[in-house]
N, C-alpha and C positions, 0 to 999 in steps of 0.2 A: 355707425353700425358697423363698418368693417373691423374698426379696432376693439369691438367687443368680442368679434368672431377671433382676432389673432391673439387676443391675451387670455382667451380661455384656460381654465384649469382643468386638465383631465384626472378625475377621481376614479380608483378602482374601489369597486362595491362588491363585496361577497353575498350574493342573495342569498345565502343559507342564514346569514347573520340577521336578515330582515323577516325571515319567515315567522309568521305567529307562532306563540310558543304550544299552541294546539296541535300545530302542525309537526314541530320538532318532536316532540313526545309521542308521536302515533304508534302504537305498537306495530313491530315488524314480525311477531309470530304469536300463536295462540296462545301461548305461556305469558305473554306480557300483557293481553288482553285482560281487563278487570271489569266487575261489575254485573256480569250475564252469566253466572256459574251456571243457572238453569238451563244453557244451551250450548255453553263453551267449556263445561269442565269434562275431562277425560271421562268417555263412556256415554255422554249424551248422545243425541241423533245427529246433531248439527256440526258437531266436532267429530264424527266419524267420517261423515260422508267429507268433510273437508279433508282430512287427513287421508281418506283413501281416494280423493278425488272422483267421486262419484256424485257427480252434482246434478241437482234436479232445479227447475225453475221455481222460484221462491220469492216473498216478499218479506221484508225486515221492516215492521211496524212499532214504533216507540215515539216516545219525546223527543225534542232535540237534544243533542249531547250525550246519548247513552251507546254511540259506538256502530250505527248501522253502516255510515261509508267505510269505517275502519275494519268492519268484517268482510265489506265486498273486496277491499283492498289486499286483505290477509289472503281471500280466495285468488285473487289475483295473482299472488305472489306463489302460492302453492301450486296451483295447477299450470298443465300445459298448454291448455287451450290458448286460442286466440282471446283477447279480454278488450272489450270496447267499454267506455265509461262515458254515458251523457247525462243531461240534466235537462228534465223536462220544462224547465223555466225558457231555456234556450231552444231547444230541439223542436223538430217537427216531422211529419211524416217523411218527408224527404230524407231526412238524417237516418230514419228506418229502414227505407229502402236501400239507402247506400249501405248501411250496415249489414243488411240480409245478401245483397249482390254480393260482398267482400267474404260474407259466411259461406255462401255457395261455392264461392272459387275455391276458397281455402278448405271446403271439405271435399270437391273433387279432387285438388290436388296432394292431401294430405291424410284426408279422412277424419281429421280432425274437427270436435263441434267448437262454435263462437261463443262465447259468453256476453251478453250486454248487460252492463249495470243503468239501470235508469233511477236517477236521484228525483226526489218530488214526483214520484209516477202519480200521484194523484191530480196533479195538474193536467194530466193528460185527458181529452173530452172522450167520448163514448166512441167515437169513430176513429180516433187516434188509437184508442186501446185496442179496437177489433183488428187494426193492420198487423198484431202479432201473432194473431189465432194462428191461421194457417203455418206459420215458421216454429211455432211451438209445438203444434202437431204433429211435423214431420221431423222434428228433431234439428232443423237449421239452425236454429237459437236456443239457448237456456237463458232466460231472463232472470236478473236480480232486480228486483225493485225496492225502492226505500220509501217510507212514507210516515209523516206525522199524524195522519189522518186514519182513521177507521176506514180499513179496505172493503168492509161490507157496505157502506155507503158510499164511497167513491170510485169502486172497481166493478165493471162488469161481471154479472155471475160467469158468462162464457169463460173470460180470463180468468177469473179467480178458481173457477175448477180444475183449472191446467197449473194452479200455483199452491205451494204451500206455504203457508203463513206463519213465520216466527215473530213471538212479541217481545219486546225489548222493554225490560220494565227500567221506570224510573229509577237512577243510581241513588242507592242509601249515601248517607253522610260519612258513613266508615270508607266506603268505596271512593268517593271524591276526596278524602283525607289521603288516603293512598296514592292516589294518583297524583295530587298536589306536592307530597312530599317528593315521590319519582321525579317531579319536574323542576325540583329545586335544581338539580344539577346541571339542568340546561340555562340557567340564569347565572350566567358569569360575571363577577366583578372583581377586576384585578385578578384573574386565576384563580378566583377565590368562590365557590359556591354560597350564596345566601343561608342565613339562618331564618325560620319563620317562628315567632313566638306561638305557644299552644292555645292562646285567647284569639291570635289573629286566625291561625289554623282553623279552629272552631267557626267564628265567625265567617269566612269565606265558604265554607263546606255548608252554611245553613244559607248564605245568600245564592250559593250556586243552584238551589232547588231542584237537585237532582240532576242538573246539567253540566257534564265534565268541562266543556269547551268553554261555559259562562265563569265557572270557577276558574279556570287557567285563565281566562283574559282578565280576570280581577287580579290574580297574583302577578301576573306580568305588568300590570298599570301600577299595582303597588310596589312593584320592585323599581321599576323607572322613578316612581314618586320619592320613595325611600332615599335612592341613590341622588336626587337633585337636592333634596333637604339635607343631607348629611353624607358627604361624600367618603367620609371614614368607616363608618360602620356599615357591617353587612347583615343586620340584623331586620329583618321586615316586621313592624309592629302591630300590634292592635290598634293604634290610633292611626296609622297608616291605611289599614283596611278600611275604617270606619271615613276616612277621608275619600277614599275612592269610592266607596258603594253609594255614599249619599241616600237617597232616595231610592232605595231598590225597588224593581217593578218585579213582583211574581209572575209565575205561567199563567196564563189566560187565555181564551179565544171568544169569538163571538160565534155562539151556538154550535160550536163544536165539542169534542170530549170533555174538556176541561170545563166547560159553561156547564154541562149536564151534571158531571161530577161532583162539582161544587154546589149546586143549587141544590142535589140531593143532598149532600152532607148538611147543607143548612135547614133542609126539612126536617132532616134525622135529629139535629140537635135540637130543633124548635119541639118536635114531637116528645124527645126524651128530656124535656125541661131542662136543659143545661144552657143558662145564659151567657155563659162565657163562650163557648163554643159556638152557640148562636151568632154573637156579634163578630166573632172570629170568622165566620165564614160570611157572613153577610159583608164586611170588609172586603173581604177575598171577592 
């Protein structure tokens, strides 16, 4: 056993090289943010309050991979307030109390507000949500929550009355394509960015199903696959994408937004006597 430790090899690893592609290409400014023009275009209310640093408590509601966490991070880069990020998957009331205590101390010392970003806020139960109410009321905290679930079903009415809900839309294929093209420069092969066939780009954008993170993951895996099969080529081909995608799973949920949206589409297709659409939505 001692020989193993005596003969070990030290390897210096650059953590940045091992970041997921979706993290490497995360926008650092509002101008780089794509796909939610109804919220982030110049002159829109959300863009204005971020630019002017006049924040209020809010919820970002939308499907996965549409930019909820990225928007929160852009706010943290822009504002001068103390910014705390938590995930409701791992956090509890004790974490909220700790954040509130620090926010109160900071407010006394500097007069600045504190912003709490809570990802997956719908995972907090009703009593955990109630813990925010007095601190939102007196201005100790500005809460920014992110959720994939309908806030009307998942959040207390008392909490909702203190928040503004911003709806993020599923990304269009054109937006996903633009994000994928911009990401190619982050995939380096022998100091040369790879190329992506048009058919390959179209296939990834369709398979992403409006989820930028999903599209970027497919691109990253396809890049690794193409390099392993052909060390000389820097072209990601349609065939590479087909191999990576395999039997792709579309977005769905159990008795949630997607369930009701898709069963509604099935009913309308049947009423409209459209057999092709009916079969499609039945399979979805």
